[in-house]
All heavy atoms as atom14 arrays in JSON, in Angstrom:
{
  "sequence": "MSVAFRNGYEAFIHKNISQILISEGHDTASVNQASDFAIDIYRNTASFGKARGGGLL",
  "atom14_mask": [
    [1, 1, 1, 1, 1, 1, 1, 1, 0, 0, 0, 0, 0, 0],
    [1, 1, 1, 1, 1, 1, 0, 0, 0, 0, 0, 0, 0, 0],
    [1, 1, 1, 1, 1, 1, 1, 0, 0, 0, 0, 0, 0, 0],
    [1, 1, 1, 1, 1, 0, 0, 0, 0, 0, 0, 0, 0, 0],
    [1, 1, 1, 1, 1, 1, 1, 1, 1, 1, 1, 0, 0, 0],
    [1, 1, 1, 1, 1, 1, 1, 1, 1, 1, 1, 0, 0, 0],
    [1, 1, 1, 1, 1, 1, 1, 1, 0, 0, 0, 0, 0, 0],
    [1, 1, 1, 1, 0, 0, 0, 0, 0, 0, 0, 0, 0, 0],
    [1, 1, 1, 1, 1, 1, 1, 1, 1, 1, 1, 1, 0, 0],
    [1, 1, 1, 1, 1, 1, 1, 1, 1, 0, 0, 0, 0, 0],
    [1, 1, 1, 1, 1, 0, 0, 0, 0, 0, 0, 0, 0, 0],
    [1, 1, 1, 1, 1, 1, 1, 1, 1, 1, 1, 0, 0, 0],
    [1, 1, 1, 1, 1, 1, 1, 1, 0, 0, 0, 0, 0, 0],
    [1, 1, 1, 1, 1, 1, 1, 1, 1, 1, 0, 0, 0, 0],
    [1, 1, 1, 1, 1, 1, 1, 1, 1, 0, 0, 0, 0, 0],
    [1, 1, 1, 1, 1, 1, 1, 1, 0, 0, 0, 0, 0, 0],
    [1, 1, 1, 1, 1, 1, 1, 1, 0, 0, 0, 0, 0, 0],
    [1, 1, 1, 1, 1, 1, 0, 0, 0, 0, 0, 0, 0, 0],
    [1, 1, 1, 1, 1, 1, 1, 1, 1, 0, 0, 0, 0, 0],
    [1, 1, 1, 1, 1, 1, 1, 1, 0, 0, 0, 0, 0, 0],
    [1, 1, 1, 1, 1, 1, 1, 1, 0, 0, 0, 0, 0, 0],
    [1, 1, 1, 1, 1, 1, 1, 1, 0, 0, 0, 0, 0, 0],
    [1, 1, 1, 1, 1, 1, 0, 0, 0, 0, 0, 0, 0, 0],
    [1, 1, 1, 1, 1, 1, 1, 1, 1, 0, 0, 0, 0, 0],
    [1, 1, 1, 1, 0, 0, 0, 0, 0, 0, 0, 0, 0, 0],
    [1, 1, 1, 1, 1, 1, 1, 1, 1, 1, 0, 0, 0, 0],
    [1, 1, 1, 1, 1, 1, 1, 1, 0, 0, 0, 0, 0, 0],
    [1, 1, 1, 1, 1, 1, 1, 0, 0, 0, 0, 0, 0, 0],
    [1, 1, 1, 1, 1, 0, 0, 0, 0, 0, 0, 0, 0, 0],
    [1, 1, 1, 1, 1, 1, 0, 0, 0, 0, 0, 0, 0, 0],
    [1, 1, 1, 1, 1, 1, 1, 0, 0, 0, 0, 0, 0, 0],
    [1, 1, 1, 1, 1, 1, 1, 1, 0, 0, 0, 0, 0, 0],
    [1, 1, 1, 1, 1, 1, 1, 1, 1, 0, 0, 0, 0, 0],
    [1, 1, 1, 1, 1, 0, 0, 0, 0, 0, 0, 0, 0, 0],
    [1, 1, 1, 1, 1, 1, 0, 0, 0, 0, 0, 0, 0, 0],
    [1, 1, 1, 1, 1, 1, 1, 1, 0, 0, 0, 0, 0, 0],
    [1, 1, 1, 1, 1, 1, 1, 1, 1, 1, 1, 0, 0, 0],
    [1, 1, 1, 1, 1, 0, 0, 0, 0, 0, 0, 0, 0, 0],
    [1, 1, 1, 1, 1, 1, 1, 1, 0, 0, 0, 0, 0, 0],
    [1, 1, 1, 1, 1, 1, 1, 1, 0, 0, 0, 0, 0, 0],
    [1, 1, 1, 1, 1, 1, 1, 1, 0, 0, 0, 0, 0, 0],
    [1, 1, 1, 1, 1, 1, 1, 1, 1, 1, 1, 1, 0, 0],
    [1, 1, 1, 1, 1, 1, 1, 1, 1, 1, 1, 0, 0, 0],
    [1, 1, 1, 1, 1, 1, 1, 1, 0, 0, 0, 0, 0, 0],
    [1, 1, 1, 1, 1, 1, 1, 0, 0, 0, 0, 0, 0, 0],
    [1, 1, 1, 1, 1, 0, 0, 0, 0, 0, 0, 0, 0, 0],
    [1, 1, 1, 1, 1, 1, 0, 0, 0, 0, 0, 0, 0, 0],
    [1, 1, 1, 1, 1, 1, 1, 1, 1, 1, 1, 0, 0, 0],
    [1, 1, 1, 1, 0, 0, 0, 0, 0, 0, 0, 0, 0, 0],
    [1, 1, 1, 1, 1, 1, 1, 1, 1, 0, 0, 0, 0, 0],
    [1, 1, 1, 1, 1, 0, 0, 0, 0, 0, 0, 0, 0, 0],
    [1, 1, 1, 1, 1, 1, 1, 1, 1, 1, 1, 0, 0, 0],
    [1, 1, 1, 1, 0, 0, 0, 0, 0, 0, 0, 0, 0, 0],
    [1, 1, 1, 1, 0, 0, 0, 0, 0, 0, 0, 0, 0, 0],
    [1, 1, 1, 1, 0, 0, 0, 0, 0, 0, 0, 0, 0, 0],
    [1, 1, 1, 1, 1, 1, 1, 1, 0, 0, 0, 0, 0, 0],
    [1, 1, 1, 1, 1, 1, 1, 1, 0, 0, 0, 0, 0, 0]
  ],
  "atom14_positions": [
    [[61.93, 19.02, -21.26], [63.2, 19.77, -21.54], [63.62, 19.32, -22.93], [63.61, 18.16, -23.29], [64.3, 19.43, -20.61], [64.22, 20.17, -19.3], [65.55, 19.7, -18.16], [64.62, 18.71, -17.1], [0.0, 0.0, 0.0], [0.0, 0.0, 0.0], [0.0, 0.0, 0.0], [0.0, 0.0, 0.0], [0.0, 0.0, 0.0], [0.0, 0.0, 0.0]],
    [[64.04, 20.19, -23.69], [64.51, 19.85, -25.09], [65.96, 20.15, -25.33], [66.48, 19.85, -26.37], [63.58, 20.6, -26.08], [63.35, 21.92, -25.71], [0.0, 0.0, 0.0], [0.0, 0.0, 0.0], [0.0, 0.0, 0.0], [0.0, 0.0, 0.0], [0.0, 0.0, 0.0], [0.0, 0.0, 0.0], [0.0, 0.0, 0.0], [0.0, 0.0, 0.0]],
    [[66.61, 20.71, -24.36], [68.08, 20.93, -24.45], [68.78, 20.25, -23.3], [68.28, 20.03, -22.23], [68.45, 22.38, -24.42], [67.93, 23.16, -25.67], [68.06, 23.1, -23.15], [0.0, 0.0, 0.0], [0.0, 0.0, 0.0], [0.0, 0.0, 0.0], [0.0, 0.0, 0.0], [0.0, 0.0, 0.0], [0.0, 0.0, 0.0], [0.0, 0.0, 0.0]],
    [[69.98, 19.79, -23.53], [70.78, 19.23, -22.5], [71.61, 20.36, -21.83], [72.37, 21.08, -22.45], [71.79, 18.17, -23.12], [0.0, 0.0, 0.0], [0.0, 0.0, 0.0], [0.0, 0.0, 0.0], [0.0, 0.0, 0.0], [0.0, 0.0, 0.0], [0.0, 0.0, 0.0], [0.0, 0.0, 0.0], [0.0, 0.0, 0.0], [0.0, 0.0, 0.0]],
    [[71.49, 20.55, -20.56], [72.15, 21.55, -19.84], [73.56, 21.26, -19.58], [73.94, 20.12, -19.28], [71.45, 21.86, -18.44], [69.98, 22.18, -18.62], [69.05, 21.49, -17.8], [69.55, 23.19, -19.46], [67.66, 21.74, -17.97], [68.22, 23.45, -19.61], [67.31, 22.71, -18.88], [0.0, 0.0, 0.0], [0.0, 0.0, 0.0], [0.0, 0.0, 0.0]],
    [[74.43, 22.27, -19.82], [75.86, 22.08, -19.65], [76.32, 22.4, -18.2], [77.36, 22.01, -17.78], [76.69, 22.98, -20.58], [76.45, 22.56, -22.01], [77.2, 23.54, -22.9], [76.93, 23.31, -24.35], [77.25, 24.05, -25.3], [77.92, 25.2, -25.06], [76.97, 23.77, -26.54], [0.0, 0.0, 0.0], [0.0, 0.0, 0.0], [0.0, 0.0, 0.0]],
    [[75.5, 23.15, -17.48], [75.8, 23.56, -16.1], [74.55, 23.96, -15.33], [73.49, 24.04, -15.95], [76.89, 24.64, -16.09], [76.45, 25.84, -16.89], [75.34, 26.35, -16.78], [77.34, 26.34, -17.74], [0.0, 0.0, 0.0], [0.0, 0.0, 0.0], [0.0, 0.0, 0.0], [0.0, 0.0, 0.0], [0.0, 0.0, 0.0], [0.0, 0.0, 0.0]],
    [[74.7, 24.25, -14.15], [73.59, 24.7, -13.33], [72.96, 26.03, -13.69], [71.76, 26.24, -13.44], [0.0, 0.0, 0.0], [0.0, 0.0, 0.0], [0.0, 0.0, 0.0], [0.0, 0.0, 0.0], [0.0, 0.0, 0.0], [0.0, 0.0, 0.0], [0.0, 0.0, 0.0], [0.0, 0.0, 0.0], [0.0, 0.0, 0.0], [0.0, 0.0, 0.0]],
    [[73.79, 26.84, -14.27], [73.32, 28.18, -14.72], [72.2, 28.04, -15.79], [71.17, 28.74, -15.76], [74.42, 29.07, -15.24], [75.45, 29.46, -14.2], [76.76, 29.0, -14.32], [75.13, 30.18, -13.09], [77.68, 29.33, -13.43], [76.07, 30.51, -12.13], [77.37, 30.08, -12.35], [78.35, 30.37, -11.39], [0.0, 0.0, 0.0], [0.0, 0.0, 0.0]],
    [[72.49, 27.12, -16.71], [71.56, 26.84, -17.8], [70.3, 26.29, -17.29], [69.18, 26.7, -17.67], [72.16, 25.93, -18.86], [73.29, 26.57, -19.59], [73.88, 25.77, -20.69], [73.48, 24.63, -20.85], [74.83, 26.2, -21.36], [0.0, 0.0, 0.0], [0.0, 0.0, 0.0], [0.0, 0.0, 0.0], [0.0, 0.0, 0.0], [0.0, 0.0, 0.0]],
    [[70.33, 25.38, -16.32], [69.1, 24.83, -15.72], [68.29, 25.89, -15.03], [67.12, 25.85, -15.12], [69.52, 23.6, -14.77], [0.0, 0.0, 0.0], [0.0, 0.0, 0.0], [0.0, 0.0, 0.0], [0.0, 0.0, 0.0], [0.0, 0.0, 0.0], [0.0, 0.0, 0.0], [0.0, 0.0, 0.0], [0.0, 0.0, 0.0], [0.0, 0.0, 0.0]],
    [[69.02, 26.71, -14.33], [68.39, 27.83, -13.58], [67.59, 28.74, -14.53], [66.44, 29.13, -14.27], [69.41, 28.58, -12.81], [68.85, 29.81, -12.07], [68.27, 29.67, -10.83], [69.02, 31.04, -12.65], [67.79, 30.85, -10.18], [68.53, 32.24, -11.96], [67.87, 32.11, -10.78], [0.0, 0.0, 0.0], [0.0, 0.0, 0.0], [0.0, 0.0, 0.0]],
    [[68.32, 29.12, -15.63], [67.74, 30.04, -16.61], [66.45, 29.4, -17.2], [65.42, 30.02, -17.3], [68.72, 30.34, -17.74], [69.82, 31.3, -17.15], [68.06, 31.07, -18.91], [71.07, 31.38, -18.07], [0.0, 0.0, 0.0], [0.0, 0.0, 0.0], [0.0, 0.0, 0.0], [0.0, 0.0, 0.0], [0.0, 0.0, 0.0], [0.0, 0.0, 0.0]],
    [[66.57, 28.1, -17.66], [65.48, 27.43, -18.25], [64.27, 27.32, -17.37], [63.15, 27.61, -17.71], [65.98, 26.03, -18.77], [65.08, 25.47, -19.79], [63.9, 24.75, -19.48], [65.18, 25.37, -21.21], [63.4, 24.34, -20.57], [64.12, 24.66, -21.63], [0.0, 0.0, 0.0], [0.0, 0.0, 0.0], [0.0, 0.0, 0.0], [0.0, 0.0, 0.0]],
    [[64.59, 26.88, -16.14], [63.5, 26.66, -15.17], [62.76, 27.97, -14.82], [61.5, 27.93, -14.84], [64.12, 26.11, -13.87], [63.1, 25.93, -12.75], [63.83, 25.53, -11.5], [62.98, 25.82, -10.22], [63.73, 25.84, -8.99], [0.0, 0.0, 0.0], [0.0, 0.0, 0.0], [0.0, 0.0, 0.0], [0.0, 0.0, 0.0], [0.0, 0.0, 0.0]],
    [[63.43, 29.07, -14.62], [62.82, 30.26, -14.21], [62.14, 30.94, -15.37], [60.98, 31.42, -15.17], [63.82, 31.17, -13.6], [64.21, 30.81, -12.24], [63.42, 30.92, -11.29], [65.41, 30.32, -12.03], [0.0, 0.0, 0.0], [0.0, 0.0, 0.0], [0.0, 0.0, 0.0], [0.0, 0.0, 0.0], [0.0, 0.0, 0.0], [0.0, 0.0, 0.0]],
    [[62.57, 30.84, -16.59], [61.87, 31.44, -17.72], [60.62, 30.62, -17.97], [59.56, 31.23, -18.22], [62.84, 31.52, -18.95], [63.85, 32.59, -18.75], [62.02, 31.74, -20.21], [64.86, 32.71, -19.88], [0.0, 0.0, 0.0], [0.0, 0.0, 0.0], [0.0, 0.0, 0.0], [0.0, 0.0, 0.0], [0.0, 0.0, 0.0], [0.0, 0.0, 0.0]],
    [[60.73, 29.3, -17.81], [59.55, 28.49, -18.09], [58.43, 28.79, -17.01], [57.28, 28.92, -17.42], [60.01, 26.99, -17.97], [60.84, 26.61, -18.98], [0.0, 0.0, 0.0], [0.0, 0.0, 0.0], [0.0, 0.0, 0.0], [0.0, 0.0, 0.0], [0.0, 0.0, 0.0], [0.0, 0.0, 0.0], [0.0, 0.0, 0.0], [0.0, 0.0, 0.0]],
    [[58.84, 28.88, -15.77], [57.92, 29.22, -14.67], [57.18, 30.57, -14.94], [55.92, 30.67, -14.82], [58.59, 29.23, -13.33], [58.96, 27.85, -12.8], [59.68, 27.94, -11.48], [60.16, 29.08, -11.06], [59.81, 26.88, -10.78], [0.0, 0.0, 0.0], [0.0, 0.0, 0.0], [0.0, 0.0, 0.0], [0.0, 0.0, 0.0], [0.0, 0.0, 0.0]],
    [[57.95, 31.56, -15.36], [57.35, 32.88, -15.62], [56.35, 32.78, -16.79], [55.25, 33.34, -16.69], [58.47, 33.88, -15.79], [59.24, 34.19, -14.58], [57.83, 35.21, -16.45], [60.52, 34.94, -14.75], [0.0, 0.0, 0.0], [0.0, 0.0, 0.0], [0.0, 0.0, 0.0], [0.0, 0.0, 0.0], [0.0, 0.0, 0.0], [0.0, 0.0, 0.0]],
    [[56.76, 32.17, -17.92], [55.95, 32.18, -19.07], [54.64, 31.37, -18.76], [53.61, 31.7, -19.28], [56.7, 31.7, -20.25], [57.85, 32.57, -20.75], [58.58, 31.92, -21.86], [57.27, 33.98, -21.12], [0.0, 0.0, 0.0], [0.0, 0.0, 0.0], [0.0, 0.0, 0.0], [0.0, 0.0, 0.0], [0.0, 0.0, 0.0], [0.0, 0.0, 0.0]],
    [[54.81, 30.17, -18.08], [53.64, 29.4, -17.78], [52.66, 30.14, -16.87], [51.46, 30.08, -17.15], [54.09, 28.04, -17.16], [54.71, 27.17, -18.23], [52.92, 27.3, -16.53], [55.4, 25.95, -17.66], [0.0, 0.0, 0.0], [0.0, 0.0, 0.0], [0.0, 0.0, 0.0], [0.0, 0.0, 0.0], [0.0, 0.0, 0.0], [0.0, 0.0, 0.0]],
    [[53.2, 30.87, -15.94], [52.34, 31.64, -15.01], [51.62, 32.77, -15.77], [50.51, 33.17, -15.34], [53.07, 32.2, -13.82], [53.98, 33.26, -14.29], [0.0, 0.0, 0.0], [0.0, 0.0, 0.0], [0.0, 0.0, 0.0], [0.0, 0.0, 0.0], [0.0, 0.0, 0.0], [0.0, 0.0, 0.0], [0.0, 0.0, 0.0], [0.0, 0.0, 0.0]],
    [[52.12, 33.22, -16.84], [51.53, 34.19, -17.72], [50.56, 33.7, -18.71], [49.96, 34.39, -19.5], [52.56, 35.12, -18.38], [53.43, 35.98, -17.47], [54.45, 36.8, -18.13], [54.71, 36.5, -19.35], [55.1, 37.57, -17.45], [0.0, 0.0, 0.0], [0.0, 0.0, 0.0], [0.0, 0.0, 0.0], [0.0, 0.0, 0.0], [0.0, 0.0, 0.0]],
    [[50.4, 32.39, -18.74], [49.4, 31.7, -19.56], [49.94, 31.27, -20.94], [49.04, 30.98, -21.84], [0.0, 0.0, 0.0], [0.0, 0.0, 0.0], [0.0, 0.0, 0.0], [0.0, 0.0, 0.0], [0.0, 0.0, 0.0], [0.0, 0.0, 0.0], [0.0, 0.0, 0.0], [0.0, 0.0, 0.0], [0.0, 0.0, 0.0], [0.0, 0.0, 0.0]],
    [[51.17, 31.23, -21.19], [51.68, 30.86, -22.54], [51.59, 29.34, -22.7], [51.67, 28.64, -21.76], [53.12, 31.33, -22.75], [53.26, 32.82, -22.77], [53.04, 33.54, -23.82], [53.64, 33.7, -21.72], [53.24, 34.86, -23.62], [53.57, 34.91, -22.33], [0.0, 0.0, 0.0], [0.0, 0.0, 0.0], [0.0, 0.0, 0.0], [0.0, 0.0, 0.0]],
    [[51.42, 28.87, -24.0], [51.29, 27.46, -24.26], [52.62, 26.81, -24.07], [53.69, 27.5, -24.2], [50.67, 27.21, -25.51], [51.56, 27.74, -26.68], [51.48, 28.95, -26.94], [52.27, 26.94, -27.28], [0.0, 0.0, 0.0], [0.0, 0.0, 0.0], [0.0, 0.0, 0.0], [0.0, 0.0, 0.0], [0.0, 0.0, 0.0], [0.0, 0.0, 0.0]],
    [[52.66, 25.52, -23.88], [53.85, 24.7, -23.6], [54.93, 24.85, -24.68], [56.05, 24.93, -24.45], [53.49, 23.26, -23.3], [52.55, 23.21, -22.23], [54.73, 22.43, -22.9], [0.0, 0.0, 0.0], [0.0, 0.0, 0.0], [0.0, 0.0, 0.0], [0.0, 0.0, 0.0], [0.0, 0.0, 0.0], [0.0, 0.0, 0.0], [0.0, 0.0, 0.0]],
    [[54.4, 24.76, -25.93], [55.32, 24.82, -27.08], [56.12, 26.07, -27.13], [57.3, 26.1, -27.36], [54.67, 24.55, -28.43], [0.0, 0.0, 0.0], [0.0, 0.0, 0.0], [0.0, 0.0, 0.0], [0.0, 0.0, 0.0], [0.0, 0.0, 0.0], [0.0, 0.0, 0.0], [0.0, 0.0, 0.0], [0.0, 0.0, 0.0], [0.0, 0.0, 0.0]],
    [[55.37, 27.2, -26.89], [56.03, 28.56, -26.86], [56.96, 28.71, -25.7], [58.06, 29.29, -25.86], [54.98, 29.63, -26.83], [54.14, 29.57, -27.92], [0.0, 0.0, 0.0], [0.0, 0.0, 0.0], [0.0, 0.0, 0.0], [0.0, 0.0, 0.0], [0.0, 0.0, 0.0], [0.0, 0.0, 0.0], [0.0, 0.0, 0.0], [0.0, 0.0, 0.0]],
    [[56.6, 28.14, -24.57], [57.45, 28.18, -23.38], [58.73, 27.47, -23.61], [59.79, 27.98, -23.33], [56.78, 27.63, -22.16], [57.7, 27.44, -21.01], [55.58, 28.49, -21.69], [0.0, 0.0, 0.0], [0.0, 0.0, 0.0], [0.0, 0.0, 0.0], [0.0, 0.0, 0.0], [0.0, 0.0, 0.0], [0.0, 0.0, 0.0], [0.0, 0.0, 0.0]],
    [[58.67, 26.22, -24.22], [59.91, 25.48, -24.45], [60.71, 26.18, -25.55], [61.99, 26.26, -25.32], [59.48, 24.11, -24.9], [58.98, 23.16, -23.91], [59.29, 23.4, -22.66], [58.13, 22.23, -24.19], [0.0, 0.0, 0.0], [0.0, 0.0, 0.0], [0.0, 0.0, 0.0], [0.0, 0.0, 0.0], [0.0, 0.0, 0.0], [0.0, 0.0, 0.0]],
    [[60.15, 26.72, -26.58], [60.91, 27.48, -27.54], [61.67, 28.63, -26.97], [62.83, 28.87, -27.24], [59.98, 27.82, -28.71], [60.75, 28.47, -29.85], [59.83, 28.84, -30.96], [58.54, 28.88, -30.79], [60.32, 29.17, -32.14], [0.0, 0.0, 0.0], [0.0, 0.0, 0.0], [0.0, 0.0, 0.0], [0.0, 0.0, 0.0], [0.0, 0.0, 0.0]],
    [[60.92, 29.45, -26.21], [61.54, 30.66, -25.57], [62.62, 30.3, -24.6], [63.65, 30.94, -24.52], [60.49, 31.45, -24.9], [0.0, 0.0, 0.0], [0.0, 0.0, 0.0], [0.0, 0.0, 0.0], [0.0, 0.0, 0.0], [0.0, 0.0, 0.0], [0.0, 0.0, 0.0], [0.0, 0.0, 0.0], [0.0, 0.0, 0.0], [0.0, 0.0, 0.0]],
    [[62.34, 29.21, -23.82], [63.39, 28.86, -22.82], [64.67, 28.25, -23.49], [65.83, 28.56, -23.11], [62.82, 27.74, -21.85], [61.75, 28.28, -21.16], [0.0, 0.0, 0.0], [0.0, 0.0, 0.0], [0.0, 0.0, 0.0], [0.0, 0.0, 0.0], [0.0, 0.0, 0.0], [0.0, 0.0, 0.0], [0.0, 0.0, 0.0], [0.0, 0.0, 0.0]],
    [[64.46, 27.52, -24.55], [65.59, 27.05, -25.36], [66.4, 28.1, -25.96], [67.64, 28.15, -25.99], [65.12, 26.03, -26.43], [64.62, 24.73, -25.85], [64.78, 24.45, -24.58], [64.03, 24.02, -26.65], [0.0, 0.0, 0.0], [0.0, 0.0, 0.0], [0.0, 0.0, 0.0], [0.0, 0.0, 0.0], [0.0, 0.0, 0.0], [0.0, 0.0, 0.0]],
    [[65.68, 29.16, -26.47], [66.31, 30.3, -27.07], [67.14, 31.06, -26.02], [68.25, 31.54, -26.35], [65.25, 31.24, -27.69], [65.78, 32.42, -28.43], [66.58, 32.24, -29.61], [65.69, 33.66, -27.89], [67.09, 33.31, -30.23], [66.16, 34.77, -28.53], [66.89, 34.65, -29.73], [0.0, 0.0, 0.0], [0.0, 0.0, 0.0], [0.0, 0.0, 0.0]],
    [[66.61, 31.12, -24.81], [67.34, 31.86, -23.76], [68.68, 31.14, -23.46], [69.74, 31.72, -23.24], [66.52, 31.93, -22.5], [0.0, 0.0, 0.0], [0.0, 0.0, 0.0], [0.0, 0.0, 0.0], [0.0, 0.0, 0.0], [0.0, 0.0, 0.0], [0.0, 0.0, 0.0], [0.0, 0.0, 0.0], [0.0, 0.0, 0.0], [0.0, 0.0, 0.0]],
    [[68.63, 29.83, -23.44], [69.88, 29.03, -23.26], [70.85, 29.26, -24.45], [72.03, 29.41, -24.19], [69.61, 27.56, -23.11], [68.67, 27.27, -21.99], [70.87, 26.74, -23.09], [69.27, 27.67, -20.59], [0.0, 0.0, 0.0], [0.0, 0.0, 0.0], [0.0, 0.0, 0.0], [0.0, 0.0, 0.0], [0.0, 0.0, 0.0], [0.0, 0.0, 0.0]],
    [[70.34, 29.33, -25.67], [71.22, 29.67, -26.77], [71.84, 31.03, -26.66], [73.08, 31.13, -26.9], [70.36, 29.53, -28.1], [71.16, 29.61, -29.33], [72.18, 28.87, -29.44], [70.82, 30.44, -30.22], [0.0, 0.0, 0.0], [0.0, 0.0, 0.0], [0.0, 0.0, 0.0], [0.0, 0.0, 0.0], [0.0, 0.0, 0.0], [0.0, 0.0, 0.0]],
    [[71.06, 31.97, -26.23], [71.58, 33.32, -26.01], [72.71, 33.29, -24.97], [73.77, 33.89, -25.09], [70.54, 34.38, -25.65], [69.56, 34.55, -26.78], [71.15, 35.72, -25.15], [70.12, 35.16, -28.03], [0.0, 0.0, 0.0], [0.0, 0.0, 0.0], [0.0, 0.0, 0.0], [0.0, 0.0, 0.0], [0.0, 0.0, 0.0], [0.0, 0.0, 0.0]],
    [[72.42, 32.62, -23.86], [73.43, 32.46, -22.77], [74.72, 31.91, -23.26], [75.82, 32.34, -22.98], [72.82, 31.6, -21.64], [73.8, 31.25, -20.53], [74.22, 32.16, -19.63], [74.43, 30.0, -20.51], [75.12, 31.86, -18.7], [75.34, 29.67, -19.55], [75.72, 30.59, -18.66], [76.58, 30.28, -17.67], [0.0, 0.0, 0.0], [0.0, 0.0, 0.0]],
    [[74.58, 30.78, -24.09], [75.79, 30.12, -24.6], [76.57, 30.95, -25.57], [77.8, 30.82, -25.74], [75.39, 28.81, -25.25], [74.9, 27.8, -24.25], [74.49, 26.55, -24.89], [74.02, 25.46, -23.97], [73.48, 24.33, -24.36], [73.21, 24.14, -25.64], [73.16, 23.5, -23.36], [0.0, 0.0, 0.0], [0.0, 0.0, 0.0], [0.0, 0.0, 0.0]],
    [[75.9, 31.81, -26.29], [76.59, 32.55, -27.44], [76.81, 33.96, -27.15], [77.21, 34.78, -28.08], [75.7, 32.33, -28.68], [75.66, 30.91, -29.1], [76.73, 30.39, -29.39], [74.51, 30.32, -29.2], [0.0, 0.0, 0.0], [0.0, 0.0, 0.0], [0.0, 0.0, 0.0], [0.0, 0.0, 0.0], [0.0, 0.0, 0.0], [0.0, 0.0, 0.0]],
    [[76.63, 34.44, -25.91], [76.84, 35.84, -25.64], [78.13, 35.97, -24.72], [78.1, 35.38, -23.54], [75.64, 36.44, -24.87], [74.48, 36.36, -25.7], [75.86, 37.92, -24.59], [0.0, 0.0, 0.0], [0.0, 0.0, 0.0], [0.0, 0.0, 0.0], [0.0, 0.0, 0.0], [0.0, 0.0, 0.0], [0.0, 0.0, 0.0], [0.0, 0.0, 0.0]],
    [[79.13, 36.54, -25.19], [80.46, 36.55, -24.53], [80.36, 37.13, -23.15], [81.05, 36.78, -22.24], [81.47, 37.34, -25.35], [0.0, 0.0, 0.0], [0.0, 0.0, 0.0], [0.0, 0.0, 0.0], [0.0, 0.0, 0.0], [0.0, 0.0, 0.0], [0.0, 0.0, 0.0], [0.0, 0.0, 0.0], [0.0, 0.0, 0.0], [0.0, 0.0, 0.0]],
    [[79.5, 38.23, -22.93], [79.48, 38.9, -21.63], [78.99, 37.97, -20.58], [79.3, 38.12, -19.42], [78.63, 40.12, -21.69], [77.33, 39.8, -22.1], [0.0, 0.0, 0.0], [0.0, 0.0, 0.0], [0.0, 0.0, 0.0], [0.0, 0.0, 0.0], [0.0, 0.0, 0.0], [0.0, 0.0, 0.0], [0.0, 0.0, 0.0], [0.0, 0.0, 0.0]],
    [[78.21, 36.88, -20.89], [77.84, 35.96, -19.82], [78.97, 35.09, -19.36], [78.85, 34.52, -18.34], [76.66, 35.05, -20.34], [75.34, 35.75, -20.43], [74.69, 35.81, -21.59], [74.72, 36.18, -19.35], [73.48, 36.46, -21.71], [73.52, 36.88, -19.38], [72.84, 36.88, -20.58], [0.0, 0.0, 0.0], [0.0, 0.0, 0.0], [0.0, 0.0, 0.0]],
    [[79.99, 35.0, -20.1], [81.13, 34.1, -19.77], [82.28, 34.81, -19.03], [83.35, 34.34, -18.93], [0.0, 0.0, 0.0], [0.0, 0.0, 0.0], [0.0, 0.0, 0.0], [0.0, 0.0, 0.0], [0.0, 0.0, 0.0], [0.0, 0.0, 0.0], [0.0, 0.0, 0.0], [0.0, 0.0, 0.0], [0.0, 0.0, 0.0], [0.0, 0.0, 0.0]],
    [[82.08, 36.0, -18.45], [83.09, 36.75, -17.83], [83.73, 35.9, -16.72], [84.94, 35.92, -16.6], [82.53, 38.0, -17.16], [82.36, 39.12, -18.17], [81.94, 40.43, -17.39], [81.86, 41.48, -18.45], [81.42, 42.76, -17.84], [0.0, 0.0, 0.0], [0.0, 0.0, 0.0], [0.0, 0.0, 0.0], [0.0, 0.0, 0.0], [0.0, 0.0, 0.0]],
    [[83.03, 35.14, -15.96], [83.55, 34.34, -14.91], [84.45, 33.23, -15.48], [85.39, 32.75, -14.75], [82.44, 33.75, -14.08], [0.0, 0.0, 0.0], [0.0, 0.0, 0.0], [0.0, 0.0, 0.0], [0.0, 0.0, 0.0], [0.0, 0.0, 0.0], [0.0, 0.0, 0.0], [0.0, 0.0, 0.0], [0.0, 0.0, 0.0], [0.0, 0.0, 0.0]],
    [[84.22, 32.88, -16.67], [84.97, 31.8, -17.39], [86.1, 32.4, -18.27], [86.68, 31.67, -19.01], [84.07, 30.91, -18.15], [82.98, 30.21, -17.32], [82.2, 29.18, -18.19], [81.61, 29.81, -19.32], [80.43, 30.2, -19.5], [79.6, 30.15, -18.47], [79.95, 30.61, -20.6], [0.0, 0.0, 0.0], [0.0, 0.0, 0.0], [0.0, 0.0, 0.0]],
    [[86.29, 33.66, -18.15], [87.35, 34.33, -18.98], [86.81, 34.72, -20.37], [87.68, 35.1, -21.21], [0.0, 0.0, 0.0], [0.0, 0.0, 0.0], [0.0, 0.0, 0.0], [0.0, 0.0, 0.0], [0.0, 0.0, 0.0], [0.0, 0.0, 0.0], [0.0, 0.0, 0.0], [0.0, 0.0, 0.0], [0.0, 0.0, 0.0], [0.0, 0.0, 0.0]],
    [[85.52, 34.77, -20.6], [85.01, 35.13, -21.93], [84.45, 36.48, -22.04], [83.63, 36.75, -22.9], [0.0, 0.0, 0.0], [0.0, 0.0, 0.0], [0.0, 0.0, 0.0], [0.0, 0.0, 0.0], [0.0, 0.0, 0.0], [0.0, 0.0, 0.0], [0.0, 0.0, 0.0], [0.0, 0.0, 0.0], [0.0, 0.0, 0.0], [0.0, 0.0, 0.0]],
    [[84.82, 37.35, -21.15], [84.17, 38.71, -21.12], [84.58, 39.53, -22.28], [85.61, 39.31, -23.02], [0.0, 0.0, 0.0], [0.0, 0.0, 0.0], [0.0, 0.0, 0.0], [0.0, 0.0, 0.0], [0.0, 0.0, 0.0], [0.0, 0.0, 0.0], [0.0, 0.0, 0.0], [0.0, 0.0, 0.0], [0.0, 0.0, 0.0], [0.0, 0.0, 0.0]],
    [[83.83, 40.58, -22.61], [84.05, 41.43, -23.76], [85.23, 42.39, -23.37], [85.27, 42.83, -22.17], [82.86, 42.31, -24.1], [81.6, 41.46, -24.58], [80.46, 42.4, -24.71], [81.91, 40.87, -25.91], [0.0, 0.0, 0.0], [0.0, 0.0, 0.0], [0.0, 0.0, 0.0], [0.0, 0.0, 0.0], [0.0, 0.0, 0.0], [0.0, 0.0, 0.0]],
    [[86.02, 42.68, -24.24], [87.17, 43.66, -23.98], [86.87, 44.96, -24.55], [86.29, 45.19, -25.45], [88.49, 43.06, -24.56], [88.91, 41.69, -24.07], [90.23, 41.25, -24.86], [89.3, 41.83, -22.64], [0.0, 0.0, 0.0], [0.0, 0.0, 0.0], [0.0, 0.0, 0.0], [0.0, 0.0, 0.0], [0.0, 0.0, 0.0], [0.0, 0.0, 0.0]]
  ]
}
């Protein structure tokens, strides 16, 4: 793992994306980069934060 997860949602996203990409035969470096990017998107996309009051208006 190359990112510190802030919550269980991030761990879930990272784990599942990693599993899918590894099963498709991608190399470890690419899997880690893509999974980290997914966490970055999750953290920086307002619509993912609706439950926390960060939804788009």
